[in-house]
TIVO-2410 file (N, C-alpha, C; in nm, 3 decimals):
# residues 118
REC num residu      c1      c2      c3 atome chaine
REC   1      M   1.661  -0.096  -0.567     N      A
REC   1      M   1.553  -0.011  -0.573    CA      A
REC   1      M   1.544   0.131  -0.626     C      A
REC   2      N   1.453   0.162  -0.695     N      A
REC   2      N   1.437   0.310  -0.724    CA      A
REC   2      N   1.363   0.386  -0.646     C      A
REC   3      T   1.437   0.511  -0.603     N      A
REC   3      T   1.410   0.562  -0.471    CA      A
REC   3      T   1.254   0.675  -0.509     C      A
REC   4      R   1.298   0.722  -0.635     N      A
REC   4      R   1.206   0.829  -0.696    CA      A
REC   4      R   1.096   0.747  -0.733     C      A
REC   5      I   1.048   0.656  -0.787     N      A
REC   5      I   0.955   0.601  -0.826    CA      A
REC   5      I   0.875   0.506  -0.699     C      A
REC   6      F   0.953   0.476  -0.609     N      A
REC   6      F   0.885   0.449  -0.498    CA      A
REC   6      F   0.859   0.543  -0.399     C      A
REC   7      G   0.919   0.656  -0.438     N      A
REC   7      G   0.873   0.768  -0.329    CA      A
REC   7      G   0.754   0.863  -0.398     C      A
REC   8      R   0.711   0.854  -0.527     N      A
REC   8      R   0.574   0.884  -0.567    CA      A
REC   8      R   0.492   0.779  -0.581     C      A
REC   9      V   0.525   0.640  -0.585     N      A
REC   9      V   0.395   0.574  -0.560    CA      A
REC   9      V   0.373   0.539  -0.414     C      A
REC  10      T   0.430   0.550  -0.339     N      A
REC  10      T   0.396   0.545  -0.171    CA      A
REC  10      T   0.321   0.703  -0.151     C      A
REC  11      L   0.366   0.792  -0.198     N      A
REC  11      L   0.337   0.915  -0.143    CA      A
REC  11      L   0.165   0.909  -0.202     C      A
REC  12      A   0.178   0.884  -0.351     N      A
REC  12      A   0.031   0.822  -0.396    CA      A
REC  12      A  -0.057   0.752  -0.309     C      A
REC  13      A   0.003   0.646  -0.275     N      A
REC  13      A  -0.051   0.562  -0.199    CA      A
REC  13      A  -0.128   0.595  -0.038     C      A
REC  14      A  -0.026   0.657   0.009     N      A
REC  14      A  -0.043   0.684   0.133    CA      A
REC  14      A  -0.162   0.850   0.124     C      A
REC  15      A  -0.156   0.910   0.000     N      A
REC  15      A  -0.275   0.984   0.002    CA      A
REC  15      A  -0.410   0.919   0.018     C      A
REC  16      A  -0.405   0.840  -0.067     N      A
REC  16      A  -0.555   0.725  -0.076    CA      A
REC  16      A  -0.547   0.695   0.091     C      A
REC  17      Q  -0.464   0.581   0.132     N      A
REC  17      Q  -0.507   0.545   0.239    CA      A
REC  17      Q  -0.519   0.645   0.355     C      A
REC  18      V  -0.484   0.756   0.403     N      A
REC  18      V  -0.548   0.868   0.465    CA      A
REC  18      V  -0.687   0.921   0.441     C      A
REC  19      G  -0.656   0.943   0.253     N      A
REC  19      G  -0.788   1.006   0.250    CA      A
REC  19      G  -0.955   0.854   0.289     C      A
REC  20      M  -0.891   0.786   0.298     N      A
REC  20      M  -0.966   0.648   0.303    CA      A
REC  20      M  -1.006   0.634   0.482     C      A
REC  21      V  -0.920   0.723   0.553     N      A
REC  21      V  -0.911   0.680   0.717    CA      A
REC  21      V  -0.998   0.786   0.739     C      A
REC  22      V  -0.972   0.941   0.681     N      A
REC  22      V  -1.079   1.050   0.680    CA      A
REC  22      V  -1.206   1.015   0.654     C      A
REC  23      A  -1.218   0.938   0.561     N      A
REC  23      A  -1.355   0.937   0.519    CA      A
REC  23      A  -1.433   0.824   0.619     C      A
REC  24      G  -1.340   0.764   0.683     N      A
REC  24      G  -1.351   0.657   0.767    CA      A
REC  24      G  -1.458   0.705   0.923     C      A
REC  25      H  -1.331   0.804   0.934     N      A
REC  25      H  -1.363   0.884   1.107    CA      A
REC  25      H  -1.523   0.945   1.050     C      A
REC  26      Y  -1.552   0.969   0.954     N      A
REC  26      Y  -1.682   1.046   0.968    CA      A
REC  26      Y  -1.800   0.962   0.938     C      A
REC  27      S  -1.733   0.860   0.852     N      A
REC  27      S  -1.849   0.771   0.827    CA      A
REC  27      S  -1.823   0.609   0.889     C      A
REC  28      A  -1.945   0.561   0.917     N      A
REC  28      A  -1.894   0.446   0.989    CA      A
REC  28      A  -1.894   0.334   0.906     C      A
REC  29      P  -2.019   0.312   0.825     N      A
REC  29      P  -2.018   0.189   0.721    CA      A
REC  29      P  -1.841   0.195   0.668     C      A
REC  30      I  -1.792   0.325   0.620     N      A
REC  30      I  -1.643   0.316   0.594    CA      A
REC  30      I  -1.582   0.253   0.649     C      A
REC  31      R  -1.578   0.286   0.779     N      A
REC  31      R  -1.489   0.239   0.916    CA      A
REC  31      R  -1.470   0.107   0.891     C      A
REC  32      D  -1.620   0.068   0.918     N      A
REC  32      D  -1.670  -0.089   0.920    CA      A
REC  32      D  -1.626  -0.181   0.833     C      A
REC  33      N  -1.664  -0.127   0.713     N      A
REC  33      N  -1.658  -0.211   0.583    CA      A
REC  33      N  -1.548  -0.208   0.501     C      A
REC  34      L  -1.517  -0.130   0.519     N      A
REC  34      L  -1.351  -0.082   0.381    CA      A
REC  34      L  -1.221  -0.061   0.450     C      A
REC  35      F  -1.198  -0.058   0.581     N      A
REC  35      F  -1.066  -0.041   0.656    CA      A
REC  35      F  -0.987  -0.133   0.614     C      A
REC  36      A  -1.034  -0.227   0.650     N      A
REC  36      A  -0.928  -0.385   0.635    CA      A
REC  36      A  -0.929  -0.390   0.451     C      A
REC  37      L  -0.989  -0.439   0.405     N      A
REC  37      L  -0.972  -0.519   0.231    CA      A
REC  37      L  -0.932  -0.335   0.165     C      A
REC  38      G  -1.008  -0.219   0.183     N      A
REC  38      G  -0.988  -0.129   0.107    CA      A
REC  38      G  -0.808  -0.070   0.194     C      A
REC  39      G  -0.782  -0.089   0.257     N      A
REC  39      G  -0.651  -0.067   0.356    CA      A
REC  39      G  -0.530  -0.156   0.234     C      A
REC  40      M  -0.543  -0.294   0.275     N      A
REC  40      M  -0.503  -0.414   0.196    CA      A
REC  40      M  -0.499  -0.370   0.036     C      A
REC  41      G  -0.580  -0.350  -0.008     N      A
REC  41      G  -0.648  -0.335  -0.171    CA      A
REC  41      G  -0.528  -0.235  -0.211     C      A
REC  42      I  -0.536  -0.110  -0.157     N      A
REC  42      I  -0.462  -0.003  -0.138    CA      A
REC  42      I  -0.307  -0.035  -0.173     C      A
REC  43      S  -0.257  -0.062  -0.071     N      A
REC  43      S  -0.128  -0.117  -0.056    CA      A
REC  43      S  -0.047  -0.242  -0.155     C      A
REC  44      M  -0.196  -0.351  -0.227     N      A
REC  44      M  -0.161  -0.401  -0.311    CA      A
REC  44      M  -0.111  -0.322  -0.478     C      A
REC  45      L  -0.223  -0.217  -0.487     N      A
REC  45      L  -0.236  -0.163  -0.587    CA      A
REC  45      L  -0.074  -0.027  -0.598     C      A
REC  46      A  -0.012  -0.008  -0.486     N      A
REC  46      A   0.089   0.078  -0.453    CA      A
REC  46      A   0.230  -0.046  -0.510     C      A
REC  47      G   0.239  -0.167  -0.437     N      A
REC  47      G   0.328  -0.326  -0.516    CA      A
REC  47      G   0.322  -0.294  -0.667     C      A
REC  48      L   0.176  -0.301  -0.726     N      A
REC  48      L   0.166  -0.330  -0.838    CA      A
REC  48      L   0.215  -0.205  -0.931     C      A
REC  49      F   0.183  -0.126  -0.906     N      A
REC  49      F   0.238  -0.010  -0.972    CA      A
REC  49      F   0.386   0.011  -0.949     C      A
REC  50      Y   0.433  -0.014  -0.854     N      A
REC  50      Y   0.608   0.030  -0.837    CA      A
REC  50      Y   0.646  -0.048  -0.929     C      A
REC  51      A   0.590  -0.220  -0.949     N      A
REC  51      A   0.672  -0.320  -1.046    CA      A
REC  51      A   0.645  -0.300  -1.169     C      A
REC  52      R   0.550  -0.207  -1.211     N      A
REC  52      R   0.514  -0.209  -1.328    CA      A
REC  52      R   0.571  -0.089  -1.396     C      A
REC  53      I   0.581   0.029  -1.295     N      A
REC  53      I   0.647   0.175  -1.371    CA      A
REC  53      I   0.811   0.156  -1.361     C      A
REC  54      R   0.841   0.089  -1.223     N      A
REC  54      R   0.993   0.071  -1.224    CA      A
REC  54      R   1.038  -0.058  -1.344     C      A
REC  55      G   1.000  -0.179  -1.369     N      A
REC  55      G   1.024  -0.299  -1.477    CA      A
REC  55      G   1.096  -0.343  -1.488     C      A
REC  56      G   1.190  -0.336  -1.312     N      A
REC  56      G   1.311  -0.420  -1.264    CA      A
REC  56      G   1.289  -0.578  -1.275     C      A
REC  57      G   1.376  -0.645  -1.217     N      A
REC  57      G   1.347  -0.776  -1.203    CA      A
REC  57      G   1.242  -0.800  -1.077     C      A
REC  58      W   1.252  -0.956  -1.034     N      A
REC  58      W   1.160  -1.007  -0.956    CA      A
REC  58      W   1.224  -0.927  -0.780     C      A
REC  59      A   1.376  -0.959  -0.734     N      A
REC  59      A   1.383  -0.892  -0.587    CA      A
REC  59      A   1.357  -0.759  -0.590     C      A
REC  60      D   1.359  -0.657  -0.737     N      A
REC  60      D   1.325  -0.512  -0.700    CA      A
REC  60      D   1.175  -0.475  -0.696     C      A
REC  61      S   1.087  -0.570  -0.768     N      A
REC  61      S   0.967  -0.560  -0.783    CA      A
REC  61      S   0.890  -0.605  -0.652     C      A
REC  62      L   0.931  -0.742  -0.585     N      A
REC  62      L   0.877  -0.768  -0.453    CA      A
REC  62      L   0.947  -0.671  -0.318     C      A
REC  63      V   1.061  -0.634  -0.338     N      A
REC  63      V   1.090  -0.536  -0.206    CA      A
REC  63      V   1.025  -0.436  -0.260     C      A
REC  64      G   1.026  -0.359  -0.380     N      A
REC  64      G   0.965  -0.221  -0.376    CA      A
REC  64      G   0.803  -0.209  -0.294     C      A
REC  65      G   0.746  -0.350  -0.349     N      A
REC  65      G   0.608  -0.371  -0.343    CA      A
REC  65      G   0.552  -0.372  -0.187     C      A
REC  66      L   0.646  -0.504  -0.145     N      A
REC  66      L   0.654  -0.509  -0.007    CA      A
REC  66      L   0.664  -0.341   0.092     C      A
REC  67      L   0.780  -0.287   0.087     N      A
REC  67      L   0.795  -0.170   0.156    CA      A
REC  67      L   0.704  -0.059   0.103     C      A
REC  68      S   0.653  -0.077  -0.016     N      A
REC  68      S   0.566   0.048  -0.071    CA      A
REC  68      S   0.426   0.056   0.010     C      A
REC  69      G   0.383  -0.086  -0.006     N      A
REC  69      G   0.270  -0.139   0.027    CA      A
REC  69      G   0.250  -0.124   0.231     C      A
REC  70      G   0.358  -0.141   0.268     N      A
REC  70      G   0.403  -0.113   0.402    CA      A
REC  70      G   0.381   0.026   0.483     C      A
REC  71      A   0.467   0.084   0.381     N      A
REC  71      A   0.491   0.263   0.462    CA      A
REC  71      A   0.308   0.308   0.443     C      A
REC  72      C   0.267   0.326   0.301     N      A
REC  72      C   0.172   0.391   0.288    CA      A
REC  72      C   0.060   0.340   0.411     C      A
REC  73      A   0.067   0.203   0.430     N      A
REC  73      A  -0.004   0.155   0.511    CA      A
REC  73      A   0.013   0.209   0.704     C      A
REC  74      F   0.132   0.198   0.715     N      A
REC  74      F   0.164   0.236   0.845    CA      A
REC  74      F   0.108   0.437   0.846     C      A
REC  75      L   0.135   0.479   0.725     N      A
REC  75      L   0.105   0.617   0.767    CA      A
REC  75      L  -0.058   0.606   0.816     C      A
REC  76      G  -0.140   0.557   0.700     N      A
REC  76      G  -0.293   0.560   0.666    CA      A
REC  76      G  -0.302   0.485   0.804     C      A
REC  77      I  -0.264   0.398   0.871     N      A
REC  77      I  -0.317   0.362   1.017    CA      A
REC  77      I  -0.246   0.440   1.112     C      A
REC  78      G  -0.166   0.517   1.119     N      A
REC  78      G  -0.091   0.566   1.218    CA      A
REC  78      G  -0.192   0.700   1.231     C      A
REC  79      V  -0.278   0.762   1.089     N      A
REC  79      V  -0.351   0.889   1.103    CA      A
REC  79      V  -0.464   0.820   1.189     C      A
REC  80      S  -0.548   0.723   1.150     N      A
REC  80      S  -0.616   0.632   1.244    CA      A
REC  80      S  -0.640   0.603   1.388     C      A
REC  81      V  -0.530   0.590   1.421     N      A
REC  81      V  -0.477   0.578   1.586    CA      A
REC  81      V  -0.493   0.723   1.609     C      A
REC  82      F  -0.419   0.800   1.535     N      A
REC  82      F  -0.409   0.927   1.608    CA      A
REC  82      F  -0.566   0.988   1.648     C      A
REC  83      L  -0.653   0.954   1.529     N      A
REC  83      L  -0.819   1.016   1.533    CA      A
REC  83      L  -0.855   0.906   1.644     C      A
REC  84      G  -0.830   0.816   1.678     N      A
REC  84      G  -0.921   0.703   1.774    CA      A
REC  84      G  -0.993   0.603   1.716     C      A
REC  85      D  -0.975   0.580   1.594     N      A
REC  85      D  -1.063   0.518   1.537    CA      A
REC  85      D  -1.021   0.362   1.555     C      A
REC  86      V  -0.911   0.336   1.571     N      A
REC  86      V  -0.833   0.194   1.579    CA      A
REC  86      V  -0.741   0.184   1.696     C      A
REC  87      P  -0.751   0.043   1.787     N      A
REC  87      P  -0.624   0.037   1.834    CA      A
REC  87      P  -0.513   0.068   1.800     C      A
REC  88      I  -0.391   0.125   1.883     N      A
REC  88      I  -0.277   0.143   1.863    CA      A
REC  88      I  -0.187  -0.032   1.778     C      A
REC  89      S  -0.253  -0.127   1.889     N      A
REC  89      S  -0.193  -0.279   1.802    CA      A
REC  89      S  -0.241  -0.302   1.673     C      A
REC  90      L  -0.284  -0.246   1.608     N      A
REC  90      L  -0.400  -0.277   1.436    CA      A
REC  90      L  -0.249  -0.205   1.382     C      A
REC  91      L  -0.165  -0.105   1.433     N      A
REC  91      L  -0.050  -0.059   1.393    CA      A
REC  91      L   0.044  -0.163   1.329     C      A
REC  92      A   0.109  -0.255   1.377     N      A
REC  92      A   0.174  -0.395   1.355    CA      A
REC  92      A   0.114  -0.460   1.273     C      A
REC  93      F  -0.025  -0.462   1.351     N      A
REC  93      F  -0.094  -0.605   1.247    CA      A
REC  93      F  -0.098  -0.590   1.104     C      A
REC  94      G  -0.153  -0.429   1.108     N      A
REC  94      G  -0.241  -0.383   0.978    CA      A
REC  94      G  -0.137  -0.346   0.873     C      A
REC  95      T   0.012  -0.299   0.947     N      A
REC  95      T   0.083  -0.279   0.834    CA      A
REC  95      T   0.141  -0.399   0.811     C      A
REC  96      A   0.152  -0.483   0.885     N      A
REC  96      A   0.226  -0.611   0.805    CA      A
REC  96      A   0.147  -0.704   0.702     C      A
REC  97      G   0.001  -0.704   0.755     N      A
REC  97      G  -0.069  -0.719   0.596    CA      A
REC  97      G  -0.085  -0.668   0.503     C      A
REC  98      S  -0.054  -0.535   0.513     N      A
REC  98      S  -0.062  -0.474   0.424    CA      A
REC  98      S   0.064  -0.497   0.315     C      A
REC  99      A   0.191  -0.493   0.431     N      A
REC  99      A   0.307  -0.514   0.320    CA      A
REC  99      A   0.293  -0.663   0.260     C      A
REC 100      I   0.263  -0.717   0.301     N      A
REC 100      I   0.222  -0.851   0.252    CA      A
REC 100      I   0.133  -0.857   0.078     C      A
REC 101      A   0.007  -0.777   0.136     N      A
REC 101      A  -0.072  -0.707  -0.007    CA      A
REC 101      A   0.029  -0.661  -0.084     C      A
REC 102      G   0.142  -0.563  -0.085     N      A
REC 102      G   0.212  -0.511  -0.156    CA      A
REC 102      G   0.377  -0.614  -0.223     C      A
REC 103      L   0.334  -0.690  -0.149     N      A
REC 103      L   0.397  -0.783  -0.190    CA      A
REC 103      L   0.385  -0.882  -0.319     C      A
REC 104      I   0.216  -0.896  -0.308     N      A
REC 104      I   0.137  -0.993  -0.378    CA      A
REC 104      I   0.139  -0.879  -0.499     C      A
REC 105      G   0.112  -0.745  -0.483     N      A
REC 105      G   0.105  -0.635  -0.596    CA      A
REC 105      G   0.216  -0.636  -0.702     C      A
REC 106      G   0.359  -0.670  -0.586     N      A
REC 106      G   0.453  -0.637  -0.683    CA      A
REC 106      G   0.493  -0.769  -0.750     C      A
REC 107      A   0.428  -0.860  -0.716     N      A
REC 107      A   0.446  -1.036  -0.781    CA      A
REC 107      A   0.357  -0.964  -0.886     C      A
REC 108      A   0.235  -0.940  -0.915     N      A
REC 108      A   0.163  -0.924  -0.991    CA      A
REC 108      A   0.215  -0.794  -1.136     C      A
REC 109      G   0.269  -0.706  -1.059     N      A
REC 109      G   0.335  -0.619  -1.142    CA      A
REC 109      G   0.448  -0.664  -1.221     C      A
REC 110      R   0.539  -0.736  -1.182     N      A
REC 110      R   0.654  -0.817  -1.265    CA      A
REC 110      R   0.603  -0.888  -1.385     C      A
REC 111      L   0.460  -0.945  -1.315     N      A
REC 111      L   0.434  -1.064  -1.413    CA      A
REC 111      L   0.340  -0.990  -1.526     C      A
REC 112      T   0.322  -0.868  -1.521     N      A
REC 112      T   0.208  -0.802  -1.618    CA      A
REC 112      T   0.273  -0.678  -1.654     C      A
REC 113      A   0.421  -0.614  -1.625     N      A
REC 113      A   0.502  -0.522  -1.692    CA      A
REC 113      A   0.532  -0.558  -1.820     C      A
REC 114      P   0.511  -0.458  -1.876     N      A
REC 114      P   0.539  -0.426  -2.024    CA      A
REC 114      P   0.692  -0.463  -2.059     C      A
REC 115      R   0.705  -0.546  -2.157     N      A
REC 115      R   0.881  -0.637  -2.170    CA      A
REC 115      R   0.893  -0.550  -2.293     C      A
REC 116      P   1.035  -0.530  -2.273     N      A
REC 116      P   1.134  -0.428  -2.394    CA      A
REC 116      P   1.124  -0.520  -2.526     C      A
REC 117      G   1.117  -0.407  -2.652     N      A
REC 117      G   1.112  -0.519  -2.746    CA      A
REC 117      G   1.190  -0.571  -2.762     C      A
REC 118      P   1.233  -0.630  -2.833     N      A
REC 118      P   1.359  -0.727  -2.983    CA      A
REC 118      P   1.461  -0.649  -3.011     C      A
***
């Protein structure tokens, strides 16, 4: 796994997660309607971008997507728990669901990654 790409993608996705969480802290419609799908969507995009930028094999794309999607969600959900917007039990379940979304994003990124020329 390329730790440089992993770090950049995860940091960007974590910033998006935290931004969504902070917006949801002050806006009930965001909190009630976007947290679950928005969070998993951000994690899926993290996996997709990791795999596309990395351009590695299947194992690297899937593991990188899984870890990037899970790590950014863990940080976002952790902030949400700290702010008192969600129960602490969501930290485990939300992180697991988002890690799976990251894995799916990694697979999509691997399938759509540019291939080297002949």
